[in-house]
PyMOL Python script that loads the backbone (N, CA, C, O; Angstrom):
from pymol import cmd

cmd.read_pdbstr("""\
ATOM      1  N   MET A   1     104.231 109.403 121.070  1.00  0.00           N
ATOM      2  CA  MET A   1     103.978 109.571 119.661  1.00  0.00           C
ATOM      3  C   MET A   1     104.313 111.012 119.287  1.00  0.00           C
ATOM      4  O   MET A   1     103.924 111.953 119.980  1.00  0.00           O
ATOM      5  N   LEU A   2     105.038 111.169 118.188  1.00  0.00           N
ATOM      6  CA  LEU A   2     105.437 112.471 117.695  1.00  0.00           C
ATOM      7  C   LEU A   2     104.515 112.873 116.545  1.00  0.00           C
ATOM      8  O   LEU A   2     104.371 112.133 115.572  1.00  0.00           O
ATOM      9  N   ILE A   3     103.889 114.050 116.660  1.00  0.00           N
ATOM     10  CA  ILE A   3     102.998 114.563 115.620  1.00  0.00           C
ATOM     11  C   ILE A   3     103.734 115.641 114.838  1.00  0.00           C
ATOM     12  O   ILE A   3     104.235 116.601 115.423  1.00  0.00           O
ATOM     13  N   PHE A   4     103.802 115.488 113.520  1.00  0.00           N
ATOM     14  CA  PHE A   4     104.415 116.487 112.658  1.00  0.00           C
ATOM     15  C   PHE A   4     103.340 117.492 112.264  1.00  0.00           C
ATOM     16  O   PHE A   4     102.243 117.108 111.860  1.00  0.00           O
ATOM     17  N   GLN A   5     103.660 118.789 112.382  1.00  0.00           N
ATOM     18  CA  GLN A   5     102.682 119.849 112.119  1.00  0.00           C
ATOM     19  C   GLN A   5     103.139 120.744 110.977  1.00  0.00           C
ATOM     20  O   GLN A   5     104.335 120.894 110.725  1.00  0.00           O
ATOM     21  N   ASP A   6     102.167 121.335 110.292  1.00  0.00           N
ATOM     22  CA  ASP A   6     102.425 122.342 109.269  1.00  0.00           C
ATOM     23  C   ASP A   6     102.949 123.587 109.975  1.00  0.00           C
ATOM     24  O   ASP A   6     102.343 124.040 110.947  1.00  0.00           O
ATOM     25  N   ILE A   7     104.066 124.151 109.504  1.00  0.00           N
ATOM     26  CA  ILE A   7     104.653 125.301 110.203  1.00  0.00           C
ATOM     27  C   ILE A   7     103.850 126.581 109.990  1.00  0.00           C
ATOM     28  O   ILE A   7     103.997 127.533 110.756  1.00  0.00           O
ATOM     29  N   ILE A   8     103.006 126.620 108.967  1.00  0.00           N
ATOM     30  CA  ILE A   8     102.203 127.821 108.705  1.00  0.00           C
ATOM     31  C   ILE A   8     100.894 127.785 109.470  1.00  0.00           C
ATOM     32  O   ILE A   8     100.552 128.744 110.161  1.00  0.00           O
ATOM     33  N   THR A   9     100.150 126.677 109.353  1.00  0.00           N
ATOM     34  CA  THR A   9      98.820 126.606 109.960  1.00  0.00           C
ATOM     35  C   THR A   9      98.815 125.935 111.332  1.00  0.00           C
ATOM     36  O   THR A   9      97.905 126.158 112.130  1.00  0.00           O
ATOM     37  N   GLY A  10      99.834 125.110 111.607  1.00  0.00           N
ATOM     38  CA  GLY A  10      99.858 124.368 112.863  1.00  0.00           C
ATOM     39  C   GLY A  10      99.023 123.105 112.821  1.00  0.00           C
ATOM     40  O   GLY A  10      98.907 122.413 113.833  1.00  0.00           O
ATOM     41  N   ASP A  11      98.433 122.785 111.661  1.00  0.00           N
ATOM     42  CA  ASP A  11      97.619 121.581 111.525  1.00  0.00           C
ATOM     43  C   ASP A  11      98.489 120.327 111.586  1.00  0.00           C
ATOM     44  O   ASP A  11      99.626 120.333 111.114  1.00  0.00           O
ATOM     45  N   ALA A  12      97.952 119.250 112.169  1.00  0.00           N
ATOM     46  CA  ALA A  12      98.641 117.970 112.219  1.00  0.00           C
ATOM     47  C   ALA A  12      98.678 117.367 110.823  1.00  0.00           C
ATOM     48  O   ALA A  12      97.658 117.327 110.135  1.00  0.00           O
ATOM     49  N   LEU A  13      99.852 116.894 110.401  1.00  0.00           N
ATOM     50  CA  LEU A  13     100.004 116.311 109.074  1.00  0.00           C
ATOM     51  C   LEU A  13     100.130 114.794 109.114  1.00  0.00           C
ATOM     52  O   LEU A  13      99.482 114.090 108.338  1.00  0.00           O
ATOM     53  N   PHE A  14     100.967 114.291 110.022  1.00  0.00           N
ATOM     54  CA  PHE A  14     101.169 112.850 110.167  1.00  0.00           C
ATOM     55  C   PHE A  14     101.908 112.605 111.471  1.00  0.00           C
ATOM     56  O   PHE A  14     102.371 113.545 112.118  1.00  0.00           O
ATOM     57  N   SER A  15     102.017 111.338 111.854  1.00  0.00           N
ATOM     58  CA  SER A  15     102.704 110.996 113.101  1.00  0.00           C
ATOM     59  C   SER A  15     103.856 110.042 112.810  1.00  0.00           C
ATOM     60  O   SER A  15     104.016 109.554 111.691  1.00  0.00           O
ATOM     61  N   ASP A  16     104.646 109.792 113.834  1.00  0.00           N
ATOM     62  CA  ASP A  16     105.766 108.880 113.667  1.00  0.00           C
ATOM     63  C   ASP A  16     105.337 107.407 113.676  1.00  0.00           C
ATOM     64  O   ASP A  16     106.191 106.520 113.654  1.00  0.00           O
ATOM     65  N   ASN A  17     104.036 107.139 113.709  1.00  0.00           N
ATOM     66  CA  ASN A  17     103.528 105.770 113.575  1.00  0.00           C
ATOM     67  C   ASN A  17     103.700 105.258 112.156  1.00  0.00           C
ATOM     68  O   ASN A  17     103.657 104.049 111.927  1.00  0.00           O
ATOM     69  N   PHE A  18     103.894 106.157 111.199  1.00  0.00           N
ATOM     70  CA  PHE A  18     104.075 105.794 109.798  1.00  0.00           C
ATOM     71  C   PHE A  18     105.563 105.743 109.481  1.00  0.00           C
ATOM     72  O   PHE A  18     106.360 106.416 110.134  1.00  0.00           O
ATOM     73  N   ASN A  19     105.942 104.952 108.486  1.00  0.00           N
ATOM     74  CA  ASN A  19     107.332 104.908 108.041  1.00  0.00           C
ATOM     75  C   ASN A  19     107.638 106.225 107.335  1.00  0.00           C
ATOM     76  O   ASN A  19     106.988 106.571 106.348  1.00  0.00           O
ATOM     77  N   ILE A  20     108.636 106.964 107.844  1.00  0.00           N
ATOM     78  CA  ILE A  20     108.954 108.300 107.349  1.00  0.00           C
ATOM     79  C   ILE A  20     110.370 108.303 106.782  1.00  0.00           C
ATOM     80  O   ILE A  20     111.301 107.791 107.404  1.00  0.00           O
ATOM     81  N   MET A  21     110.522 108.892 105.582  1.00  0.00           N
ATOM     82  CA  MET A  21     111.840 109.069 104.981  1.00  0.00           C
ATOM     83  C   MET A  21     112.038 110.550 104.692  1.00  0.00           C
ATOM     84  O   MET A  21     111.173 111.202 104.107  1.00  0.00           O
ATOM     85  N   ASP A  22     113.194 111.074 105.113  1.00  0.00           N
ATOM     86  CA  ASP A  22     113.532 112.469 104.830  1.00  0.00           C
ATOM     87  C   ASP A  22     114.154 112.516 103.440  1.00  0.00           C
ATOM     88  O   ASP A  22     115.205 111.918 103.207  1.00  0.00           O
ATOM     89  N   VAL A  23     113.512 113.223 102.522  1.00  0.00           N
ATOM     90  CA  VAL A  23     113.955 113.292 101.137  1.00  0.00           C
ATOM     91  C   VAL A  23     114.240 114.748 100.791  1.00  0.00           C
ATOM     92  O   VAL A  23     113.344 115.469 100.351  1.00  0.00           O
ATOM     93  N   GLY A  24     115.462 115.176 100.984  1.00  0.00           N
ATOM     94  CA  GLY A  24     115.873 116.516 100.593  1.00  0.00           C
ATOM     95  C   GLY A  24     115.041 117.639 101.182  1.00  0.00           C
ATOM     96  O   GLY A  24     114.617 118.528 100.444  1.00  0.00           O
ATOM     97  N   GLY A  25     114.795 117.634 102.465  1.00  0.00           N
ATOM     98  CA  GLY A  25     114.040 118.706 103.111  1.00  0.00           C
ATOM     99  C   GLY A  25     112.541 118.490 103.133  1.00  0.00           C
ATOM    100  O   GLY A  25     111.818 119.287 103.730  1.00  0.00           O
ATOM    101  N   THR A  26     112.060 117.449 102.506  1.00  0.00           N
ATOM    102  CA  THR A  26     110.641 117.092 102.573  1.00  0.00           C
ATOM    103  C   THR A  26     110.531 115.680 103.144  1.00  0.00           C
ATOM    104  O   THR A  26     111.532 114.975 103.277  1.00  0.00           O
ATOM    105  N   TYR A  27     109.333 115.285 103.473  1.00  0.00           N
ATOM    106  CA  TYR A  27     109.122 113.952 104.024  1.00  0.00           C
ATOM    107  C   TYR A  27     108.331 113.098 103.055  1.00  0.00           C
ATOM    108  O   TYR A  27     107.413 113.576 102.388  1.00  0.00           O
ATOM    109  N   GLU A  28     108.699 111.827 102.985  1.00  0.00           N
ATOM    110  CA  GLU A  28     107.948 110.847 102.223  1.00  0.00           C
ATOM    111  C   GLU A  28     107.395 109.850 103.236  1.00  0.00           C
ATOM    112  O   GLU A  28     108.148 109.250 104.002  1.00  0.00           O
ATOM    113  N   ILE A  29     106.067 109.677 103.236  1.00  0.00           N
ATOM    114  CA  ILE A  29     105.401 108.822 104.219  1.00  0.00           C
ATOM    115  C   ILE A  29     104.868 107.588 103.512  1.00  0.00           C
ATOM    116  O   ILE A  29     104.193 107.696 102.488  1.00  0.00           O
ATOM    117  N   GLU A  30     105.169 106.416 104.056  1.00  0.00           N
ATOM    118  CA  GLU A  30     104.628 105.185 103.506  1.00  0.00           C
ATOM    119  C   GLU A  30     103.198 105.047 104.001  1.00  0.00           C
ATOM    120  O   GLU A  30     102.957 105.064 105.208  1.00  0.00           O
ATOM    121  N   CYS A  31     102.252 104.912 103.090  1.00  0.00           N
ATOM    122  CA  CYS A  31     100.846 104.819 103.474  1.00  0.00           C
ATOM    123  C   CYS A  31     100.185 103.672 102.722  1.00  0.00           C
ATOM    124  O   CYS A  31     100.825 103.001 101.913  1.00  0.00           O
ATOM    125  N   ALA A  32      98.916 103.453 102.987  1.00  0.00           N
ATOM    126  CA  ALA A  32      98.179 102.350 102.387  1.00  0.00           C
ATOM    127  C   ALA A  32      96.746 102.771 102.125  1.00  0.00           C
ATOM    128  O   ALA A  32      96.237 103.716 102.727  1.00  0.00           O
ATOM    129  N   MET A  33      96.107 102.051 101.215  1.00  0.00           N
ATOM    130  CA  MET A  33      94.689 102.253 100.951  1.00  0.00           C
ATOM    131  C   MET A  33      93.909 101.416 101.964  1.00  0.00           C
ATOM    132  O   MET A  33      94.182 100.228 102.135  1.00  0.00           O
ATOM    133  N   ILE A  34      92.948 102.033 102.628  1.00  0.00           N
ATOM    134  CA  ILE A  34      92.146 101.339 103.635  1.00  0.00           C
ATOM    135  C   ILE A  34      90.669 101.580 103.366  1.00  0.00           C
ATOM    136  O   ILE A  34      90.306 102.489 102.619  1.00  0.00           O
ATOM    137  N   LEU A  35      89.836 100.778 103.963  1.00  0.00           N
ATOM    138  CA  LEU A  35      88.398 100.986 103.947  1.00  0.00           C
ATOM    139  C   LEU A  35      88.064 101.761 105.221  1.00  0.00           C
ATOM    140  O   LEU A  35      88.443 101.321 106.306  1.00  0.00           O
ATOM    141  N   PRO A  36      87.367 102.899 105.131  1.00  0.00           N
ATOM    142  CA  PRO A  36      87.062 103.688 106.331  1.00  0.00           C
ATOM    143  C   PRO A  36      86.340 102.851 107.384  1.00  0.00           C
ATOM    144  O   PRO A  36      85.611 101.914 107.057  1.00  0.00           O
ATOM    145  N   GLU A  37      86.553 103.203 108.651  1.00  0.00           N
ATOM    146  CA  GLU A  37      85.915 102.486 109.756  1.00  0.00           C
ATOM    147  C   GLU A  37      84.396 102.519 109.623  1.00  0.00           C
ATOM    148  O   GLU A  37      83.823 103.494 109.135  1.00  0.00           O
ATOM    149  N   GLY A  38      83.768 101.461 110.056  1.00  0.00           N
ATOM    150  CA  GLY A  38      82.320 101.402 110.027  1.00  0.00           C
ATOM    151  C   GLY A  38      81.771 100.620 108.846  1.00  0.00           C
ATOM    152  O   GLY A  38      80.579 100.314 108.808  1.00  0.00           O
ATOM    153  N   PHE A  39      82.624 100.291 107.876  1.00  0.00           N
ATOM    154  CA  PHE A  39      82.188  99.509 106.732  1.00  0.00           C
ATOM    155  C   PHE A  39      82.596  98.067 106.939  1.00  0.00           C
ATOM    156  O   PHE A  39      83.724  97.783 107.341  1.00  0.00           O
ATOM    157  N   ILE A  40      81.680  97.160 106.666  1.00  0.00           N
ATOM    158  CA  ILE A  40      81.936  95.729 106.816  1.00  0.00           C
ATOM    159  C   ILE A  40      82.226  95.158 105.437  1.00  0.00           C
ATOM    160  O   ILE A  40      81.474  95.383 104.488  1.00  0.00           O
ATOM    161  N   VAL A  41      83.321  94.421 105.338  1.00  0.00           N
ATOM    162  CA  VAL A  41      83.724  93.848 104.063  1.00  0.00           C
ATOM    163  C   VAL A  41      83.590  92.342 104.138  1.00  0.00           C
ATOM    164  O   VAL A  41      84.073  91.712 105.079  1.00  0.00           O
ATOM    165  N   ASP A  42      82.929  91.762 103.139  1.00  0.00           N
ATOM    166  CA  ASP A  42      82.825  90.314 103.043  1.00  0.00           C
ATOM    167  C   ASP A  42      84.036  89.824 102.261  1.00  0.00           C
ATOM    168  O   ASP A  42      84.090  89.963 101.039  1.00  0.00           O
ATOM    169  N   ALA A  43      85.010  89.249 102.969  1.00  0.00           N
ATOM    170  CA  ALA A  43      86.242  88.798 102.328  1.00  0.00           C
ATOM    171  C   ALA A  43      86.174  87.319 101.951  1.00  0.00           C
ATOM    172  O   ALA A  43      87.207  86.717 101.658  1.00  0.00           O
ATOM    173  N   SER A  44      84.995  86.731 101.951  1.00  0.00           N
ATOM    174  CA  SER A  44      84.881  85.300 101.664  1.00  0.00           C
ATOM    175  C   SER A  44      85.040  84.988 100.190  1.00  0.00           C
ATOM    176  O   SER A  44      85.312  83.843  99.831  1.00  0.00           O
ATOM    177  N   ASN A  45      84.874  85.988  99.325  1.00  0.00           N
ATOM    178  CA  ASN A  45      85.081  85.754  97.896  1.00  0.00           C
ATOM    179  C   ASN A  45      85.601  87.035  97.250  1.00  0.00           C
ATOM    180  O   ASN A  45      85.556  88.111  97.847  1.00  0.00           O
ATOM    181  N   TYR A  46      86.084  86.903  96.043  1.00  0.00           N
ATOM    182  CA  TYR A  46      86.600  88.067  95.339  1.00  0.00           C
ATOM    183  C   TYR A  46      85.449  88.825  94.693  1.00  0.00           C
ATOM    184  O   TYR A  46      84.507  88.225  94.175  1.00  0.00           O
ATOM    185  N   ALA A  47      85.536  90.144  94.728  1.00  0.00           N
ATOM    186  CA  ALA A  47      84.491  90.974  94.136  1.00  0.00           C
ATOM    187  C   ALA A  47      84.595  90.927  92.616  1.00  0.00           C
ATOM    188  O   ALA A  47      85.689  90.965  92.052  1.00  0.00           O
ATOM    189  N   SER A  48      83.458  90.847  91.975  1.00  0.00           N
ATOM    190  CA  SER A  48      83.439  90.911  90.516  1.00  0.00           C
ATOM    191  C   SER A  48      83.380  92.372  90.101  1.00  0.00           C
ATOM    192  O   SER A  48      83.255  93.262  90.941  1.00  0.00           O
ATOM    193  N   VAL A  49      83.470  92.604  88.826  1.00  0.00           N
ATOM    194  CA  VAL A  49      83.401  93.971  88.309  1.00  0.00           C
ATOM    195  C   VAL A  49      82.056  94.592  88.665  1.00  0.00           C
ATOM    196  O   VAL A  49      81.996  95.774  89.004  1.00  0.00           O
ATOM    197  N   GLU A  50      80.986  93.823  88.595  1.00  0.00           N
ATOM    198  CA  GLU A  50      79.667  94.350  88.916  1.00  0.00           C
ATOM    199  C   GLU A  50      79.589  94.760  90.389  1.00  0.00           C
ATOM    200  O   GLU A  50      79.009  95.797  90.711  1.00  0.00           O
ATOM    201  N   ASP A  51      80.172  93.951  91.288  1.00  0.00           N
ATOM    202  CA  ASP A  51      80.160  94.284  92.709  1.00  0.00           C
ATOM    203  C   ASP A  51      80.944  95.555  92.978  1.00  0.00           C
ATOM    204  O   ASP A  51      80.530  96.381  93.791  1.00  0.00           O
ATOM    205  N   ALA A  52      82.072  95.718  92.304  1.00  0.00           N
ATOM    206  CA  ALA A  52      82.893  96.915  92.495  1.00  0.00           C
ATOM    207  C   ALA A  52      82.126  98.162  92.072  1.00  0.00           C
ATOM    208  O   ALA A  52      82.211  99.198  92.731  1.00  0.00           O
ATOM    209  N   GLU A  53      81.378  98.067  90.973  1.00  0.00           N
ATOM    210  CA  GLU A  53      80.579  99.211  90.527  1.00  0.00           C
ATOM    211  C   GLU A  53      79.500  99.548  91.544  1.00  0.00           C
ATOM    212  O   GLU A  53      79.223 100.725  91.776  1.00  0.00           O
ATOM    213  N   GLU A  54      78.882  98.534  92.159  1.00  0.00           N
ATOM    214  CA  GLU A  54      77.856  98.777  93.169  1.00  0.00           C
ATOM    215  C   GLU A  54      78.452  99.453  94.393  1.00  0.00           C
ATOM    216  O   GLU A  54      77.820 100.331  94.979  1.00  0.00           O
ATOM    217  N   ASP A  55      79.676  99.056  94.794  1.00  0.00           N
ATOM    218  CA  ASP A  55      80.333  99.674  95.944  1.00  0.00           C
ATOM    219  C   ASP A  55      80.562 101.156  95.698  1.00  0.00           C
ATOM    220  O   ASP A  55      80.342 101.969  96.595  1.00  0.00           O
ATOM    221  N   VAL A  56      80.996 101.519  94.505  1.00  0.00           N
ATOM    222  CA  VAL A  56      81.236 102.929  94.183  1.00  0.00           C
ATOM    223  C   VAL A  56      79.925 103.700  94.222  1.00  0.00           C
ATOM    224  O   VAL A  56      79.886 104.822  94.727  1.00  0.00           O
ATOM    225  N   LYS A  57      78.850 103.117  93.698  1.00  0.00           N
ATOM    226  CA  LYS A  57      77.555 103.790  93.709  1.00  0.00           C
ATOM    227  C   LYS A  57      77.028 103.980  95.118  1.00  0.00           C
ATOM    228  O   LYS A  57      76.354 104.971  95.400  1.00  0.00           O
ATOM    229  N   SER A  58      77.331 103.032  96.014  1.00  0.00           N
ATOM    230  CA  SER A  58      76.818 103.123  97.387  1.00  0.00           C
ATOM    231  C   SER A  58      77.700 104.010  98.269  1.00  0.00           C
ATOM    232  O   SER A  58      77.374 104.232  99.435  1.00  0.00           O
ATOM    233  N   GLY A  59      78.802 104.514  97.735  1.00  0.00           N
ATOM    234  CA  GLY A  59      79.661 105.408  98.504  1.00  0.00           C
ATOM    235  C   GLY A  59      80.738 104.699  99.294  1.00  0.00           C
ATOM    236  O   GLY A  59      81.429 105.341 100.086  1.00  0.00           O
ATOM    237  N   VAL A  60      80.910 103.388  99.111  1.00  0.00           N
ATOM    238  CA  VAL A  60      81.945 102.634  99.793  1.00  0.00           C
ATOM    239  C   VAL A  60      83.187 102.653  98.908  1.00  0.00           C
ATOM    240  O   VAL A  60      83.147 102.186  97.769  1.00  0.00           O
ATOM    241  N   PHE A  61      84.294 103.194  99.431  1.00  0.00           N
ATOM    242  CA  PHE A  61      85.518 103.260  98.643  1.00  0.00           C
ATOM    243  C   PHE A  61      86.724 103.282  99.568  1.00  0.00           C
ATOM    244  O   PHE A  61      86.612 103.616 100.747  1.00  0.00           O
ATOM    245  N   ASP A  62      87.871 102.924  99.022  1.00  0.00           N
ATOM    246  CA  ASP A  62      89.108 102.945  99.795  1.00  0.00           C
ATOM    247  C   ASP A  62      89.622 104.371  99.900  1.00  0.00           C
ATOM    248  O   ASP A  62      89.393 105.192  99.011  1.00  0.00           O
ATOM    249  N   VAL A  63      90.318 104.658 100.991  1.00  0.00           N
ATOM    250  CA  VAL A  63      90.941 105.961 101.188  1.00  0.00           C
ATOM    251  C   VAL A  63      92.393 105.740 101.612  1.00  0.00           C
ATOM    252  O   VAL A  63      92.753 104.639 102.030  1.00  0.00           O
ATOM    253  N   ILE A  64      93.214 106.759 101.511  1.00  0.00           N
ATOM    254  CA  ILE A  64      94.600 106.678 101.962  1.00  0.00           C
ATOM    255  C   ILE A  64      94.601 106.878 103.472  1.00  0.00           C
ATOM    256  O   ILE A  64      94.021 107.843 103.971  1.00  0.00           O
ATOM    257  N   ASN A  65      95.250 105.970 104.205  1.00  0.00           N
ATOM    258  CA  ASN A  65      95.169 105.988 105.671  1.00  0.00           C
ATOM    259  C   ASN A  65      95.674 107.290 106.292  1.00  0.00           C
ATOM    260  O   ASN A  65      95.065 107.768 107.249  1.00  0.00           O
ATOM    261  N   VAL A  66      96.752 107.881 105.797  1.00  0.00           N
ATOM    262  CA  VAL A  66      97.268 109.127 106.367  1.00  0.00           C
ATOM    263  C   VAL A  66      96.260 110.253 106.155  1.00  0.00           C
ATOM    264  O   VAL A  66      96.007 111.039 107.068  1.00  0.00           O
ATOM    265  N   VAL A  67      95.690 110.333 104.968  1.00  0.00           N
ATOM    266  CA  VAL A  67      94.708 111.374 104.653  1.00  0.00           C
ATOM    267  C   VAL A  67      93.473 111.211 105.528  1.00  0.00           C
ATOM    268  O   VAL A  67      92.960 112.191 106.069  1.00  0.00           O
ATOM    269  N   HIS A  68      92.996 109.983 105.669  1.00  0.00           N
ATOM    270  CA  HIS A  68      91.795 109.714 106.467  1.00  0.00           C
ATOM    271  C   HIS A  68      92.041 109.973 107.957  1.00  0.00           C
ATOM    272  O   HIS A  68      91.223 110.616 108.613  1.00  0.00           O
ATOM    273  N   ASP A  69      93.157 109.480 108.492  1.00  0.00           N
ATOM    274  CA  ASP A  69      93.438 109.592 109.928  1.00  0.00           C
ATOM    275  C   ASP A  69      93.634 111.041 110.383  1.00  0.00           C
ATOM    276  O   ASP A  69      93.256 111.392 111.501  1.00  0.00           O
ATOM    277  N   PHE A  70      94.216 111.877 109.534  1.00  0.00           N
ATOM    278  CA  PHE A  70      94.518 113.246 109.930  1.00  0.00           C
ATOM    279  C   PHE A  70      93.592 114.269 109.282  1.00  0.00           C
ATOM    280  O   PHE A  70      93.791 115.470 109.461  1.00  0.00           O
ATOM    281  N   GLY A  71      92.575 113.818 108.526  1.00  0.00           N
ATOM    282  CA  GLY A  71      91.590 114.731 107.947  1.00  0.00           C
ATOM    283  C   GLY A  71      92.201 115.725 106.970  1.00  0.00           C
ATOM    284  O   GLY A  71      91.770 116.877 106.902  1.00  0.00           O
ATOM    285  N   LEU A  72      93.206 115.284 106.211  1.00  0.00           N
ATOM    286  CA  LEU A  72      93.874 116.186 105.279  1.00  0.00           C
ATOM    287  C   LEU A  72      92.950 116.547 104.125  1.00  0.00           C
ATOM    288  O   LEU A  72      92.131 115.735 103.694  1.00  0.00           O
ATOM    289  N   GLN A  73      93.086 117.765 103.631  1.00  0.00           N
ATOM    290  CA  GLN A  73      92.277 118.263 102.525  1.00  0.00           C
ATOM    291  C   GLN A  73      93.191 118.663 101.376  1.00  0.00           C
ATOM    292  O   GLN A  73      94.336 119.061 101.594  1.00  0.00           O
ATOM    293  N   ARG A  74      92.686 118.556 100.162  1.00  0.00           N
ATOM    294  CA  ARG A  74      93.440 118.957  98.978  1.00  0.00           C
ATOM    295  C   ARG A  74      93.626 120.478  98.993  1.00  0.00           C
ATOM    296  O   ARG A  74      92.702 121.221  99.326  1.00  0.00           O
ATOM    297  N   PHE A  75      94.822 120.926  98.630  1.00  0.00           N
ATOM    298  CA  PHE A  75      95.131 122.348  98.597  1.00  0.00           C
ATOM    299  C   PHE A  75      95.927 122.617  97.330  1.00  0.00           C
ATOM    300  O   PHE A  75      97.094 122.234  97.239  1.00  0.00           O
ATOM    301  N   ASP A  76      95.313 123.268  96.354  1.00  0.00           N
ATOM    302  CA  ASP A  76      95.968 123.547  95.084  1.00  0.00           C
ATOM    303  C   ASP A  76      96.593 124.937  95.099  1.00  0.00           C
ATOM    304  O   ASP A  76      96.034 125.884  95.653  1.00  0.00           O
ATOM    305  N   LEU A  77      97.758 125.034  94.482  1.00  0.00           N
ATOM    306  CA  LEU A  77      98.426 126.321  94.341  1.00  0.00           C
ATOM    307  C   LEU A  77      98.576 126.652  92.864  1.00  0.00           C
ATOM    308  O   LEU A  77      98.778 125.766  92.034  1.00  0.00           O
ATOM    309  N   ASP A  78      98.474 127.941  92.548  1.00  0.00           N
ATOM    310  CA  ASP A  78      98.748 128.345  91.170  1.00  0.00           C
ATOM    311  C   ASP A  78     100.236 128.667  91.048  1.00  0.00           C
ATOM    312  O   ASP A  78     100.985 128.492  92.009  1.00  0.00           O
ATOM    313  N   LYS A  79     100.670 129.132  89.887  1.00  0.00           N
ATOM    314  CA  LYS A  79     102.096 129.377  89.637  1.00  0.00           C
ATOM    315  C   LYS A  79     102.675 130.454  90.556  1.00  0.00           C
ATOM    316  O   LYS A  79     103.879 130.447  90.812  1.00  0.00           O
ATOM    317  N   LYS A  80     101.861 131.367  91.051  1.00  0.00           N
ATOM    318  CA  LYS A  80     102.336 132.418  91.928  1.00  0.00           C
ATOM    319  C   LYS A  80     102.463 131.960  93.379  1.00  0.00           C
ATOM    320  O   LYS A  80     102.988 132.692  94.219  1.00  0.00           O
ATOM    321  N   GLY A  81     101.983 130.752  93.674  1.00  0.00           N
ATOM    322  CA  GLY A  81     102.064 130.231  95.039  1.00  0.00           C
ATOM    323  C   GLY A  81     100.882 130.606  95.904  1.00  0.00           C
ATOM    324  O   GLY A  81     100.918 130.424  97.121  1.00  0.00           O
ATOM    325  N   THR A  82      99.827 131.131  95.287  1.00  0.00           N
ATOM    326  CA  THR A  82      98.621 131.464  96.041  1.00  0.00           C
ATOM    327  C   THR A  82      97.585 130.379  95.835  1.00  0.00           C
ATOM    328  O   THR A  82      97.646 129.632  94.859  1.00  0.00           O
ATOM    329  N   SER A  83      96.659 130.291  96.726  1.00  0.00           N
ATOM    330  CA  SER A  83      95.632 129.249  96.654  1.00  0.00           C
ATOM    331  C   SER A  83      94.771 129.432  95.416  1.00  0.00           C
ATOM    332  O   SER A  83      94.273 130.521  95.133  1.00  0.00           O
ATOM    333  N   ALA A  84      94.608 128.324  94.681  1.00  0.00           N
ATOM    334  CA  ALA A  84      93.798 128.359  93.469  1.00  0.00           C
ATOM    335  C   ALA A  84      92.362 127.938  93.755  1.00  0.00           C
ATOM    336  O   ALA A  84      91.503 128.047  92.881  1.00  0.00           O
ATOM    337  N   THR A  85      92.087 127.454  94.974  1.00  0.00           N
ATOM    338  CA  THR A  85      90.730 127.002  95.299  1.00  0.00           C
ATOM    339  C   THR A  85      90.022 127.969  96.203  1.00  0.00           C
ATOM    340  O   THR A  85      88.870 127.740  96.572  1.00  0.00           O
TER     341      THR A  85
END
""", "prot")
cmd.dss("prot")
cmd.show_as("cartoon", "prot")
cmd.util.cbc("prot")
cmd.orient("prot")
């Protein structure tokens, strides 16, 4: 398995297990929304609007698999290219 790393921090970004497309010097990774491990989903019926609201209140929500698997964090930049957070 090939792990792609950030050249500045050395942090792992993604692996070759995902579909990767090289787009003009950057990478585009095909990802999916998943339910984090440890949550049990009852797939026997479709959730109603009320059930969906309860899931959000209880902290159960879908996440992007690449972000979840590699522990990626949001990093905002201002116009000067410095961290805004």
